[in-house]
GUGUKE-214686 format. One line per field, with one value per residue: residue in three letters; x, y, z of N, C-alpha, C, O, CB in turn. Coordinates in Angstrom, 3 decimals. Glycine has a CB too. Layout:
<pts>
residuo	Ala  ...;
n_c1	X  ...;
n_c2	Y  ...;
n_c3	Z  ...;
ca_c1	X  ...;
ca_c2	Y  ...;
ca_c3	Z  ...;
c_c1	X  ...;
c_c2	Y  ...;
c_c3	Z  ...;
o_c1	X  ...;
o_c2	Y  ...;
o_c3	Z  ...;
cb_c1	X  ...;
cb_c2	Y  ...;
cb_c3	Z  ...;
</pts>
This chain:
<pts>
residuo	Met  Glu  Phe  Gly  Val  Gly  Ser  Ile  Leu  Asp  Gly  Lys  Val  Thr  Gly  Ile  Thr  Lys  Phe  Gly  Ala  Phe  Val  Ala  Leu  Pro  Asp  Gly  Arg  Ser  Gly  Leu  Val  His  Ile  Ser  Glu  Ile  Ala  Tyr  Ser  Tyr  Val  Asn  Glu  Val  Ser  Asp  His  Leu  His  Glu  Gly  Gln  Glu  Val  Lys  Val  Lys  Val  Ile  Gly  Ile  Asp  Gln  Ala  Asn  Arg  Ile  Asn  Leu  Ser  Ile  Lys  Gln  Val  Ala  Pro  Pro  Pro  Gln  Arg  Thr  Pro  Arg  Pro  Ala  Ala  Gly  Gly  Gly  Gln  Arg  Pro  Gly  Gly  Gly  Arg  Pro  His  Gln  Ser  Gly  Pro  Arg  Pro  Met  Gly  Tyr  Val  Arg  Gln  Ala  Pro  Lys  Glu  Pro  Thr  Asp  Phe  Glu  Asp  Arg  Leu  Lys  Gln  Phe  Met  Gln  Ser  Ser  Asp  Ser  Lys  Leu  Ser  Glu  Leu  Arg  Tyr  Ile  Glu  Lys  Lys  Gly  Gly  Asn  Arg  Arg  Ser  Gly  Gly  Gly  Gly  Arg  Arg;
n_c1	15.408  15.016  13.135  12.310  10.405  11.660  13.622  15.387  14.739  15.166  12.826  10.170  7.731  4.569  1.904  -0.548  -2.752  -5.573  -5.019  -2.379  0.625  1.519  4.300  6.751  8.724  11.847  12.107  9.632  7.571  5.207  4.311  2.541  2.743  1.439  -0.406  0.231  2.800  4.524  5.830  7.321  6.040  2.711  0.722  -1.279  -2.031  -1.036  0.188  1.565  3.955  4.959  5.431  4.388  6.702  8.839  11.867  12.348  13.472  12.514  11.188  10.387  7.637  5.719  4.139  1.259  -1.212  -2.227  -0.078  0.392  2.398  3.477  4.784  7.230  8.299  9.169  10.377  12.857  14.742  16.037  13.816  13.080  14.659  12.915  11.967  11.871  8.880  7.662  5.787  2.277  0.331  -2.485  -4.153  -6.974  -7.547  -8.917  -12.063  -11.957  -11.134  -8.329  -4.973  -3.369  -0.915  2.198  4.607  6.301  4.169  3.792  3.896  2.283  1.743  1.195  1.116  1.205  -0.116  -3.189  -5.557  -8.281  -11.537  -13.684  -16.220  -19.201  -18.711  -15.904  -15.589  -17.019  -15.490  -13.048  -13.911  -14.701  -12.235  -10.787  -12.378  -12.261  -9.525  -9.265  -10.978  -9.726  -7.286  -8.120  -9.196  -6.873  -5.338  -6.984  -6.914  -4.235  -3.688  -5.903  -9.056  -8.938  -10.520  -11.825  -13.882  -17.449  -19.660  -22.330  -25.315  -26.937;
n_c2	18.709  17.020  14.377  11.443  8.905  5.743  6.555  5.927  6.331  7.517  7.220  7.886  6.117  7.460  7.050  4.430  2.464  0.374  -0.319  0.258  2.219  5.490  7.469  9.698  11.815  13.266  16.897  17.551  16.197  13.517  10.046  7.088  3.731  1.059  -1.775  -4.026  -3.526  -3.791  -6.165  -9.151  -11.432  -12.535  -9.985  -9.555  -7.888  -4.597  -3.542  -5.695  -5.671  -3.065  -0.073  3.030  5.699  4.165  3.826  3.607  2.323  3.363  2.994  5.102  4.493  5.571  8.621  10.354  12.326  14.074  14.616  12.706  10.446  7.260  4.526  1.898  -0.657  -3.244  -3.355  -2.259  -4.117  -7.114  -9.731  -12.643  -15.853  -18.390  -21.711  -24.365  -26.177  -29.529  -30.571  -30.668  -33.493  -34.133  -31.892  -30.250  -29.701  -31.900  -30.937  -28.477  -25.013  -22.803  -23.966  -23.952  -21.547  -21.747  -20.438  -17.343  -15.119  -14.438  -11.122  -9.226  -6.557  -3.526  -0.123  1.788  1.024  0.498  -2.179  -2.319  -2.486  -5.257  -6.261  -5.701  -6.402  -6.212  -3.490  -2.408  -3.362  -2.032  0.629  0.661  0.153  2.410  4.414  3.778  4.199  6.963  8.084  7.239  8.534  11.213  11.302  10.830  13.082  15.126  14.418  14.800  17.525  18.970  20.631  22.508  24.287  27.490  30.234  30.695  28.654  27.010  26.743  29.658;
n_c3	-1.006  -3.920  -5.253  -7.155  -8.954  -8.218  -6.475  -3.435  -0.095  3.327  5.911  8.311  10.069  10.422  10.753  10.985  9.112  8.162  5.573  5.014  5.628  6.641  5.816  6.877  4.939  3.661  3.571  4.637  3.378  2.771  2.334  1.182  2.132  0.713  1.935  0.440  -0.313  1.779  2.621  1.168  1.877  2.851  4.235  6.870  9.002  9.299  11.534  12.553  11.289  11.187  13.188  14.710  14.519  13.776  11.988  8.521  5.338  2.185  -1.134  -3.807  -5.674  -7.211  -8.247  -8.201  -10.110  -8.247  -6.703  -4.729  -2.991  -3.662  -1.969  -1.366  0.768  0.530  -1.990  -1.696  -1.003  -2.585  -3.801  -1.766  -2.235  -3.951  -3.332  -5.609  -6.284  -6.439  -9.313  -9.099  -9.516  -11.548  -11.668  -10.563  -7.078  -4.591  -3.418  -4.532  -5.393  -4.690  -4.149  -0.929  -0.145  1.234  1.247  0.318  -1.410  -4.855  -5.925  -8.109  -8.276  -9.759  -9.937  -11.954  -14.313  -14.147  -14.190  -16.329  -15.119  -15.742  -15.178  -13.191  -10.466  -10.276  -10.796  -8.632  -6.480  -7.001  -6.733  -4.006  -2.710  -3.496  -2.376  0.411  0.809  0.241  2.200  4.592  4.324  4.410  7.019  8.477  7.817  8.838  11.556  12.086  11.396  12.106  11.439  8.589  7.309  6.548  7.566  8.090  10.129  9.803  7.771  6.438;
ca_c1	15.833  14.039  13.219  11.326  10.152  12.896  14.487  15.331  14.823  14.928  11.610  9.697  6.310  3.825  0.536  -0.855  -4.161  -5.804  -4.560  -0.977  1.250  2.012  5.713  7.290  9.905  12.581  11.452  8.282  6.585  4.864  3.793  1.827  3.182  0.251  -0.199  0.843  4.189  5.267  6.699  7.082  5.094  1.363  0.579  -2.671  -2.144  0.104  0.841  2.450  5.227  5.422  4.838  4.635  8.019  9.858  12.650  12.292  13.958  11.417  11.438  9.273  7.191  4.771  3.633  0.101  -1.494  -2.497  1.208  0.470  3.591  3.304  6.069  7.366  9.386  9.683  11.180  14.192  15.600  15.623  12.885  13.739  14.716  11.836  12.382  10.941  8.016  7.349  4.499  1.167  -0.269  -3.925  -4.943  -7.751  -7.510  -10.219  -12.692  -11.928  -10.454  -6.890  -4.165  -2.802  0.488  2.861  5.763  5.982  3.285  4.269  3.085  2.370  1.032  1.813  0.166  1.265  -1.046  -4.283  -6.363  -9.630  -12.496  -14.467  -17.604  -19.700  -18.037  -14.560  -15.739  -17.426  -14.326  -12.102  -14.495  -14.651  -10.843  -10.437  -13.138  -11.659  -8.222  -9.444  -11.548  -8.700  -6.301  -8.725  -9.267  -5.515  -4.943  -7.754  -6.405  -2.895  -3.620  -7.152  -9.878  -8.281  -11.480  -12.037  -15.187  -18.520  -19.993  -23.429  -26.071  -27.534;
ca_c2	17.496  16.605  12.951  10.965  7.474  4.961  7.034  5.218  7.361  7.161  7.840  7.484  5.794  8.444  6.590  3.093  2.243  -1.024  -0.564  0.602  3.095  6.774  7.632  11.053  11.833  14.529  18.132  17.671  15.484  12.192  9.129  5.918  2.378  0.210  -3.044  -4.988  -3.135  -3.833  -7.347  -10.122  -12.401  -12.011  -9.098  -9.496  -6.684  -3.708  -3.367  -6.838  -5.425  -1.695  0.685  4.465  6.122  3.268  4.312  2.652  2.695  3.202  3.315  5.814  3.678  6.321  9.921  10.566  13.689  14.877  14.641  11.720  9.636  5.843  4.002  0.463  -1.100  -4.527  -3.208  -1.770  -5.307  -8.094  -10.734  -13.849  -16.978  -19.366  -23.083  -24.960  -27.243  -30.541  -30.329  -31.446  -34.307  -34.321  -30.682  -29.676  -30.289  -32.339  -29.854  -27.279  -23.836  -22.662  -24.604  -23.044  -21.204  -21.573  -19.560  -15.980  -15.040  -13.495  -9.917  -8.581  -5.291  -2.403  0.982  2.670  0.609  -0.235  -3.001  -1.799  -3.467  -5.837  -6.476  -4.870  -6.728  -5.625  -2.041  -2.122  -3.601  -0.939  1.829  0.557  0.313  3.812  5.183  3.535  4.850  8.411  8.419  7.061  9.597  12.441  11.206  10.964  14.487  15.909  14.095  15.353  18.981  19.622  21.097  23.691  25.129  28.789  30.781  30.431  27.271  26.313  27.449  30.920;
ca_c3	-1.693  -4.921  -5.531  -8.130  -8.968  -8.187  -5.391  -2.158  0.939  4.719  6.396  9.632  10.067  11.213  10.965  10.485  8.802  7.788  4.210  4.833  6.616  6.168  6.140  6.720  4.068  3.744  3.124  5.169  2.564  3.277  1.327  1.673  1.795  0.690  2.641  -0.481  -0.558  3.037  2.673  0.110  2.408  3.051  5.389  7.305  9.827  9.114  12.832  12.812  10.599  11.392  14.296  14.591  14.976  13.233  10.850  7.426  4.012  1.241  -2.537  -4.426  -6.810  -8.023  -7.817  -9.066  -10.541  -7.052  -5.997  -3.650  -3.204  -3.362  -1.522  -1.142  1.648  0.053  -3.202  -1.358  -0.982  -3.599  -3.265  -1.261  -3.163  -3.808  -3.600  -6.575  -5.776  -7.451  -9.967  -8.566  -10.567  -11.496  -11.866  -9.464  -5.738  -4.106  -2.655  -5.364  -4.865  -4.902  -3.121  0.076  -0.384  2.521  1.085  -0.105  -2.569  -5.864  -5.934  -9.402  -8.102  -10.448  -9.882  -13.109  -15.360  -13.531  -15.069  -16.521  -14.621  -16.823  -14.795  -12.095  -9.204  -10.319  -10.660  -7.255  -5.626  -7.236  -6.133  -2.544  -2.297  -3.687  -1.395  1.726  0.830  0.322  3.511  5.628  4.152  4.924  8.480  8.989  7.654  9.807  12.885  12.216  11.313  12.469  10.333  8.046  6.583  7.163  7.292  9.032  10.405  9.148  6.747  6.873;
c_c1	14.732  14.222  12.103  11.153  11.481  13.844  14.300  15.649  14.693  13.684  11.245  8.192  5.581  2.393  0.319  -2.364  -4.335  -5.262  -3.094  -0.463  1.705  3.435  6.127  8.599  10.658  11.763  9.999  7.207  6.279  4.290  3.144  2.503  1.933  0.589  0.487  2.310  5.039  6.259  6.373  6.145  3.741  1.305  -0.907  -2.933  -0.877  0.897  1.703  3.840  5.823  4.777  5.212  5.982  9.153  10.538  12.641  12.965  12.826  11.870  10.195  8.879  6.161  4.427  2.476  -0.131  -1.757  -1.238  1.246  1.604  3.307  4.673  6.042  8.524  10.006  10.579  12.571  15.190  15.138  14.684  13.637  13.695  13.565  12.379  11.381  10.151  7.835  5.962  3.444  0.531  -1.779  -4.746  -5.631  -7.541  -8.871  -10.814  -12.662  -11.136  -8.979  -6.131  -3.597  -1.337  1.153  4.049  5.337  5.125  3.874  3.328  3.279  1.708  1.797  0.793  0.142  0.226  -2.191  -5.101  -7.770  -10.624  -13.401  -15.915  -17.956  -18.954  -16.626  -14.625  -16.104  -16.246  -13.315  -12.609  -14.380  -13.220  -10.423  -11.118  -12.554  -10.330  -8.362  -9.999  -10.509  -7.654  -6.849  -8.799  -7.890  -5.065  -5.675  -7.251  -5.062  -2.907  -4.885  -7.908  -9.337  -9.250  -11.656  -13.445  -16.194  -18.869  -21.106  -24.078  -26.647  -28.800;
c_c2	17.057  15.112  12.556  9.466  6.731  5.387  6.178  6.233  6.759  7.901  7.326  7.266  6.773  8.014  5.231  2.997  0.780  -1.344  -0.205  1.505  4.382  6.958  9.076  10.957  13.140  15.698  18.238  16.979  14.140  11.367  7.946  4.648  1.514  -1.126  -4.082  -4.686  -3.152  -4.984  -8.269  -11.219  -11.737  -11.173  -9.005  -8.224  -5.856  -3.588  -4.560  -6.602  -4.047  -1.093  2.160  4.821  5.276  3.903  3.226  3.217  2.391  3.569  4.006  5.012  4.397  7.657  10.234  12.042  14.622  15.002  13.754  10.765  8.206  5.237  2.486  0.213  -2.361  -4.383  -2.636  -2.929  -6.274  -9.128  -11.962  -14.960  -17.930  -20.738  -23.700  -26.097  -28.292  -30.273  -31.234  -32.220  -34.343  -33.055  -30.181  -30.429  -30.846  -31.226  -28.547  -26.158  -23.838  -23.399  -23.560  -22.799  -20.973  -20.624  -18.166  -16.004  -14.085  -12.306  -9.217  -7.219  -4.170  -1.276  1.802  2.298  -0.188  -0.994  -2.413  -2.847  -3.955  -6.081  -5.643  -5.133  -6.149  -4.116  -1.647  -2.296  -2.458  0.356  1.798  0.733  1.773  4.683  5.024  4.254  6.359  8.834  8.305  8.161  10.917  12.437  11.406  12.423  15.358  15.673  14.773  16.880  19.700  20.054  22.435  24.586  26.440  29.262  30.333  28.973  26.709  27.126  28.729  31.167;
c_c3	-2.649  -5.188  -6.488  -8.022  -9.071  -7.077  -4.144  -1.073  2.328  5.171  7.770  9.557  10.984  11.485  10.345  10.270  8.430  6.401  3.986  5.927  5.937  6.680  5.870  5.940  4.261  3.179  3.557  4.346  3.208  2.146  1.997  1.195  1.873  1.345  1.747  -0.754  0.712  3.055  1.512  0.577  2.611  4.321  5.725  8.094  9.663  10.413  13.232  12.228  10.900  12.631  14.134  15.203  14.419  12.026  9.772  6.184  3.051  -0.164  -3.083  -5.664  -7.666  -7.398  -8.760  -9.375  -9.360  -6.175  -4.760  -3.991  -2.746  -3.091  -1.391  -0.193  1.066  -1.172  -2.942  -1.401  -2.074  -2.986  -2.770  -2.311  -2.884  -4.123  -4.565  -5.932  -6.863  -8.020  -9.369  -9.706  -10.428  -11.593  -10.616  -8.157  -5.398  -3.247  -3.414  -4.738  -5.167  -3.826  -2.161  -0.246  0.956  2.430  0.679  -1.370  -3.594  -5.914  -7.277  -9.391  -8.775  -10.499  -11.166  -14.170  -14.744  -14.569  -15.151  -16.042  -15.754  -16.449  -13.566  -10.785  -9.152  -10.133  -9.244  -6.301  -5.759  -6.599  -4.617  -2.032  -2.402  -2.640  0.000  1.861  1.009  1.682  4.622  5.548  4.702  6.444  9.102  8.930  8.661  11.228  13.122  12.290  11.720  11.234  9.834  7.281  7.320  6.847  8.335  9.117  9.560  8.058  7.312  6.148;
o_c1	13.622  15.350  11.091  11.688  12.322  14.783  13.186  16.679  14.184  13.506  11.912  7.460  5.916  1.740  0.910  -3.152  -3.361  -5.062  -2.602  -1.029  2.207  3.738  5.892  9.461  10.170  10.835  9.212  6.021  7.010  3.842  3.185  2.802  1.419  1.741  1.240  3.000  6.140  7.407  5.288  5.513  3.633  1.786  -1.693  -3.944  0.229  2.127  2.500  4.799  7.042  3.717  6.217  6.356  10.320  9.872  12.895  13.026  12.242  12.806  9.076  9.673  5.771  4.424  2.672  0.646  -1.533  -1.326  2.028  1.749  2.945  5.607  4.979  9.597  11.224  11.464  13.380  16.344  13.966  14.744  14.704  12.805  13.270  13.155  10.172  10.686  7.852  5.069  3.681  0.226  -2.303  -5.973  -4.960  -7.379  -9.885  -10.109  -13.290  -10.535  -8.451  -6.593  -3.372  -0.604  0.732  4.459  4.149  5.342  4.398  2.108  4.351  1.167  2.935  -0.292  -0.862  -0.269  -2.183  -5.310  -8.361  -10.575  -13.828  -16.771  -17.104  -18.604  -16.195  -13.819  -15.573  -16.031  -12.786  -11.832  -14.005  -13.013  -9.778  -10.498  -12.367  -10.038  -7.666  -9.548  -10.423  -7.188  -6.132  -8.503  -7.755  -4.480  -5.068  -7.167  -4.784  -2.230  -4.933  -7.443  -9.288  -8.821  -11.639  -14.105  -15.850  -18.441  -20.813  -23.494  -26.822  -29.454;
o_c2	16.753  14.641  13.246  8.831  7.055  4.656  5.754  6.906  5.651  9.077  6.452  8.114  6.907  8.569  4.902  3.393  0.028  -2.514  -0.349  1.563  4.367  6.644  9.611  10.132  14.036  15.491  18.937  17.175  13.682  11.901  7.806  4.497  1.259  -1.560  -4.923  -5.501  -2.601  -4.804  -8.192  -11.876  -10.513  -11.602  -8.445  -7.555  -6.358  -3.539  -4.449  -7.262  -3.876  -1.538  2.493  4.315  5.637  4.452  2.058  4.432  1.307  4.347  3.550  4.863  3.900  7.806  10.366  12.902  15.829  15.445  14.002  10.333  7.972  5.408  1.871  0.800  -2.532  -5.214  -2.537  -2.746  -6.256  -9.380  -12.291  -14.995  -18.242  -20.913  -23.575  -26.875  -27.981  -29.809  -32.424  -31.648  -34.554  -33.147  -29.728  -31.650  -30.325  -30.638  -27.581  -26.327  -24.746  -23.461  -22.413  -23.730  -20.111  -20.060  -17.843  -16.812  -13.031  -12.468  -8.670  -6.782  -3.888  -1.455  2.458  3.184  -1.418  -0.515  -2.055  -3.987  -3.177  -6.105  -4.971  -4.192  -5.651  -3.534  -0.674  -1.468  -1.972  1.097  2.797  1.400  2.306  5.588  6.014  4.847  6.961  9.825  9.174  8.662  11.654  13.444  12.071  12.936  16.234  16.611  15.259  17.470  20.929  19.861  23.399  25.558  26.493  28.730  29.684  28.158  25.954  28.055  28.864  32.184;
o_c3	-2.212  -5.331  -6.609  -7.113  -9.910  -6.762  -3.835  -1.113  2.498  4.852  8.326  9.048  12.161  12.368  9.317  11.129  8.387  6.075  2.867  7.019  4.813  7.831  4.786  6.241  4.950  2.397  2.918  4.613  4.087  1.132  3.219  0.010  2.962  1.313  2.240  -1.365  0.732  3.460  0.934  -0.249  2.550  5.370  4.961  7.880  9.865  10.395  14.163  12.628  10.873  13.072  13.506  16.261  14.576  11.148  10.067  5.996  3.086  -0.354  -2.848  -6.593  -8.723  -6.176  -9.968  -8.960  -9.462  -5.030  -3.842  -5.134  -1.593  -3.876  -1.315  -0.335  1.102  -1.377  -3.864  -1.788  -2.452  -1.783  -3.287  -3.162  -1.730  -5.063  -4.367  -5.141  -8.054  -7.311  -9.155  -10.752  -9.335  -11.598  -9.688  -8.148  -5.863  -2.427  -2.980  -3.677  -5.809  -2.687  -2.549  -0.579  1.727  3.444  0.693  -2.273  -3.232  -5.943  -7.536  -10.407  -8.400  -11.052  -11.443  -14.866  -14.803  -15.683  -14.133  -16.503  -16.607  -17.333  -12.986  -10.073  -8.112  -9.407  -8.708  -5.416  -4.759  -5.996  -4.004  -1.018  -1.500  -2.082  0.707  2.900  1.827  2.256  5.490  6.571  5.379  7.087  10.129  9.884  9.278  12.020  14.219  13.133  11.682  10.111  10.598  6.660  8.550  5.955  9.323  8.299  8.633  7.502  8.523  6.377;
cb_c1	16.171  14.193  13.139  11.742  9.210  13.599  14.190  16.332  13.745  16.159  10.474  10.056  6.069  3.821  -0.457  -0.352  -4.652  -7.290  -5.410  -0.772  2.446  1.090  6.590  7.512  9.502  13.914  11.527  7.939  7.096  3.862  4.901  0.367  4.337  -0.266  -1.541  0.082  4.231  4.309  6.543  8.394  5.609  0.340  1.191  -3.026  -2.380  -0.363  -0.199  1.848  5.030  5.116  5.322  3.512  8.066  9.238  14.125  10.844  15.290  10.215  11.789  9.656  6.612  3.514  4.763  -1.137  -2.685  -3.655  1.534  -0.895  4.816  2.584  6.458  7.578  8.871  8.534  10.458  14.196  15.570  16.858  11.856  13.073  16.069  10.635  12.485  11.704  6.638  7.428  4.599  0.123  0.293  -4.271  -5.959  -9.225  -7.071  -10.102  -12.006  -13.322  -10.660  -6.481  -3.031  -2.958  0.626  3.314  6.727  7.276  1.868  4.376  3.457  1.748  0.825  2.297  0.492  2.657  -0.320  -5.178  -6.401  -9.887  -13.339  -13.851  -17.860  -21.188  -17.981  -13.863  -16.793  -18.594  -13.661  -11.874  -15.959  -15.216  -9.919  -10.823  -14.601  -11.466  -7.456  -10.374  -12.737  -8.028  -5.919  -10.116  -9.846  -4.547  -5.230  -9.245  -6.272  -2.035  -3.278  -6.892  -11.366  -7.139  -12.848  -10.989  -15.644  -19.729  -20.353  -24.455  -27.185  -26.593;
cb_c2	16.367  17.436  12.126  11.344  7.088  5.069  8.516  3.994  8.418  7.505  7.599  8.553  4.320  9.778  7.586  1.985  3.183  -1.340  0.206  1.256  2.388  7.943  6.643  11.750  11.651  14.412  18.232  19.095  15.290  12.279  8.666  5.946  1.852  0.001  -3.594  -5.007  -1.754  -3.955  -8.097  -10.724  -13.003  -13.158  -7.674  -10.725  -7.046  -2.319  -3.122  -8.127  -5.568  -0.831  0.133  5.269  6.090  1.913  4.679  2.274  1.924  4.061  2.027  7.313  2.368  5.517  11.058  9.980  13.698  14.252  16.044  10.948  10.232  5.099  4.629  -0.293  -1.356  -5.451  -2.330  -1.095  -6.001  -8.794  -11.142  -14.324  -17.715  -19.026  -23.918  -25.475  -26.681  -31.975  -30.554  -30.535  -35.724  -35.005  -30.920  -29.668  -29.250  -33.675  -29.680  -26.810  -23.739  -21.186  -25.421  -23.625  -19.946  -22.912  -20.129  -15.169  -14.586  -14.169  -8.976  -9.449  -4.977  -2.803  1.877  2.636  -0.227  0.714  -4.468  -1.425  -2.864  -7.117  -7.961  -5.114  -8.245  -5.965  -1.527  -3.039  -4.949  -0.737  1.972  -0.801  -0.571  4.275  4.753  2.036  4.542  8.890  7.508  5.686  9.747  12.627  9.845  10.070  14.976  15.561  12.575  14.900  19.374  20.817  21.226  23.280  24.412  29.816  30.382  31.209  27.134  25.927  26.565  32.077;
cb_c3	-0.679  -6.240  -4.224  -9.555  -10.140  -9.508  -5.071  -2.118  0.726  5.626  5.432  10.716  10.517  10.508  10.396  11.474  7.647  7.841  3.252  3.504  7.308  6.635  5.322  8.116  2.578  2.995  1.631  5.296  1.108  4.453  0.382  1.220  2.767  -0.769  3.144  -1.787  -1.176  4.216  4.021  -0.366  3.729  3.119  5.103  8.148  11.326  8.639  13.896  12.228  9.108  10.160  15.688  15.269  16.465  12.843  11.280  7.119  3.619  1.657  -3.372  -4.792  -6.316  -8.234  -7.848  -8.423  -11.479  -6.238  -5.599  -3.461  -2.446  -4.531  -0.195  -2.475  3.101  -0.269  -4.179  0.043  0.424  -4.219  -4.334  0.051  -3.054  -4.728  -2.280  -7.813  -5.316  -6.850  -11.491  -7.858  -10.536  -10.262  -12.909  -9.818  -4.682  -3.297  -1.312  -5.641  -3.388  -4.924  -3.759  1.516  -1.299  3.055  0.055  -0.347  -2.153  -7.256  -4.745  -10.462  -6.610  -11.886  -8.719  -13.713  -16.444  -12.754  -14.574  -18.014  -13.482  -17.260  -14.527  -11.897  -9.010  -11.648  -11.622  -6.833  -5.985  -8.750  -6.542  -2.082  -3.150  -5.096  -1.401  1.960  -0.455  -0.790  3.819  5.494  2.659  4.340  8.905  8.193  6.217  9.712  13.059  11.053  9.944  13.370  10.762  7.140  6.418  6.676  5.911  8.664  11.807  10.149  6.187  6.667;
</pts>
């Protein structure tokens, strides 16, 4: 079964990490549902929403150059209706900072066009997220299939 971006598929959760969940897809392929693509509401712990072995419907939202499949659970269903709030008068809150959001947060996450980091902190944050993702993926693959390297062990 060949599928591409926009396809909606049935899958089964095979692994949970701090940043998302791996889902087995048809034809023995698998993909990742990032934590931001699990629900329209804020997700603090992936395990609060998903568990291994759970059947899920997912939408393919991206396939990168390394053929890694990016999935979304929340995009399978339309977003929940938001109730309009009265405008806050006066601008800044006392104490500063952002106001607390009690309802679903708007998620403007789009993987196809990543924002170019503008300063060191943005670049560092992007690097750390990418590094954590790659390390977790490698650990998951090694745990699932063992070490697939062939040849001798150490230096000679």
